[in-house]
N, C-alpha and C positions, 0 to 999 in steps of 0.2 A: 503495499501500500504506499502510497507517494505521502509526503508531507501536505500536500495541497488537499488530498484525500482526508488525510487524518484531521487537519486543521477544519475542514468542510464537516466532519463529523462532529468534533466539539462544538462548534458554531451551532449545530443543530441540537444539541444535545443541552447546552447552555438554553437556546430559546424554548425547548419541551420544559426544560426546569422552570423558566421564568413564567410560563404561562399555566403550571400544573399539570403537564401533560405527558409526563414519562409513564405512569402505571407501574407495574412492578418492575424489576430487574429483567425478569425474563420478557415480559411486554417491551420493554425498552430496546432489550437486544433485539428484538424482532424489528422493530421500528427502524433501529440503525443498521441493521444486515449484519450483525457481528454477534459474538460470544457474550453470554453473563460475564466470562472471566473481563474480556475486553471492556465492559460497561464498568466494571468497578475498576480497572486498570485506568479509564478515563477520569471516573471519581477522584483516585490517588493523585492524578496528573491534577486537577484542578484544586484539590486540596493543597496539593503543594505550590499553588498560586495564591493561596491564600483564603480559597473559597470555603465556607463551611456547609456542608452537604447533611440533609436529612431525610428521611422517608416521612411523609405526613399520611398518616392513617388516615386522616380526615377526607383529604384529596384525594387519596390513592397515587401519590406521585413522589419522587423526589425533588426537593427544593433546596433553595439556599437560605440560610439562615440570616434573618436580617442584621447589618451590622448595627451596633449600637454606638452613637455618637460619642465620642468622650467630651464631658463637661468641661467647660473653659476654667482655667483656674488661673486667679490673679495673685 
């Protein structure tokens, strides 16, 4: 798989997560046409870039944890 294809897959994954449309890891693997292991490897890649990822049972989707803003200290 080329770098461009991997980049496109990660961008699609991020879009699905932002819209809460991933489904389970198995469903996500089917949507991305990859293995479940690749899905989890992609999650690890994103975590390494500073993203917090969790599975929301209410939405039935993987999502990004909302970043908390640091309060200003004077």
